[in-house]
C-alpha positions, 0 to 999 in steps of 0.5 A, a space after each residue: 883215330 885212323 879216321 882222323 889220321 886219314 883226314 889229316 893225310 888226304 889234305 896235305 895242307 892244300 886246300 881245294 883250290 890248291 893253296 897252301 894253308 900254313 899260317 895260323 892267327 890265334 885270337 887270345 881275347 875279345 877284349 880290348 883297351 880301345 874302341 876304334 870306330 870301325 871295330 868296337 862300339 863304346 857300349 852294349 858290348 858282351 865279352 866272352 866270359 873267361 871260362 869260354 876262352 881257350 886256356 893256355 893248355 888248350 892253346 898249346 894243343 891246338 898249336 901242336 896239333 897245327 904244327 903236326 899237319 904242316 903249319 909253321 907261322 903263328 901270330 897272336 891277335 886279339 881284341 887286344 892279346 896283351 890283355 890276356 894275363 898268361 900271355 907271355 906263357 902263351 907265347 913261351 908254350 908256342 914258341 917252344 913247340 919244334 917246327 914253330 918257324 915264326 911267331 908274331 903278334 898284332 897289337 895296339 902297343 899300349 902294354 908293350 912298354 911293361 911286356 916287350 922285354 918279357 914277350 921277346 924272352 919268351 920267344 915272340 919274334 916281331 910285332 905289327 903295332 896298330 896306330 892310325 895317326 901321327 896327329 895327336 888330336 885326330 888319333 882319339 877320334 878314330 881309336 878313341 880311348 887311344 893316345 899317341 904318346 902311349 902308342 908311340 911309347 909301345 912302338 918304341 918299347 918293341 924296337 928296343 926289345 928286338 921285336 923286329 922287323 916292326 910293322 905299323 898297321 894304319 886302317 885308312 878311314 875317310 874323313 878321320 885319317 886319310 889326310 894323315 897318310 903321308 905323315 905315316 908314309 914319311 916314317 919310312 924315310 927315318 925308320 926301317 919299318 914297314 908301314 901298311 895302309 889297310 881298306 877297311 872291310 865291313 864285318 858284323 851287323 853293327 854300326 862298325 860295318 857301315 863305317 867301312 861301307 861310308 868311310 871306305 878309301 880304296 888303296 890307289 887313292 891313298 898311294 897317289 896321295 903319298 906319291 903326290 906328296 913324297 914321289 914315286 913309290 917303287 914296287 919292291 918284288 914279292 918273295 912271299 906269294 901269300 903276303 897280302 901286302 903290295 910293297 914299295 919304298 920311297 927313294 932312299 928309305 929304310 923302311 917300306 910302305 905297304 897296301 892291303 886291299 881286301 876290297 878293291 884288290 882281293 888276294 883270296 887266291 894266295 891266301 894261306 891263312 886260317 883263324 882260331 877265335 877266342 871261344 875256340 872255333 876255326 873261322 874259315 875265312 875272314 869274310 864268311 861265317 863258317 866256322 868248326 868248334 874246336 873247343 867242344 872236342 877239346 873239352 870233350 877229351 878229343 885231345 890233339 889228334 881230334 884237333 888234328 882232324 878238325 883242322 884238316 877239315 877246315 882247310 879242306 872246306 875253306 872258301 874260295 874267297 869273299 863275296 863283298 862285291 855281291 854285298 855279302 860278309 860275315 854277319 855273326 862276328 865283329 872284327 875284334 871278335 875274329 882277330 883279323 
């Protein structure tokens, strides 16, 4: 136990490259009710059995350990996190931990019509809703089982419940929705939302990784398309250096437009994130395969102290950044198995 305490103290939440690591993204499941072409295939899927997922009790232990060593910001992801039957309980458990400064969720929004009010009451603060297009015909071609009316209803439910400020995540995919980015950006003229355009990243070894290569659109092209149609985007000073989004505003707009560019403009040098996979691994970098097993420690009786030590080691081992320009990316996991 003393050795574990020393390990926690020695890292002090700064990795070997001087980055302050204080943000944990927790994947609750690898299941999803959509099949986006760049994320999940429609067949030959092998989901984790329930016994391999971390339980609500285990997630709480990890969250308490993370707070103990200095993590303050938490995000629940998937797959689709709202598919967990105990998602409201998990939110309540994490939100109730002293020291948790921010708890948010990334979701496609489909189940928010039923869950938004309960999630807010449990302590969730805000949501990022994934919508790739406002074109009702093109959206299902990209998000497959998605229907705009259901995603939009979830967005409105989140706003009504006070899960704000709302951010909309749009993954720009050439030939699918790159022509729709202007309509997405136009939302910020009417709503106080953040619309963020995200570059495709190749993850895994399946067809989805090839989609990311073949249909890649750099953020500069998306920005140029928006400015040509709607006018100049005025940059917003970034108050948080670890924010992965470069943010702008159209003249007179209550909302903001952001560009997340992990491929064309990497932000690895300011990354403050650690990821916990649904099967209980600390995934050290989104685009690397390095992981540390925390579930094994939990289920062998290690408890919170053991998790603190593993998390401290994970921070110490966090890579300097990805190697996409050398054609290297994670091979072992796809996006839905990490949580973004």
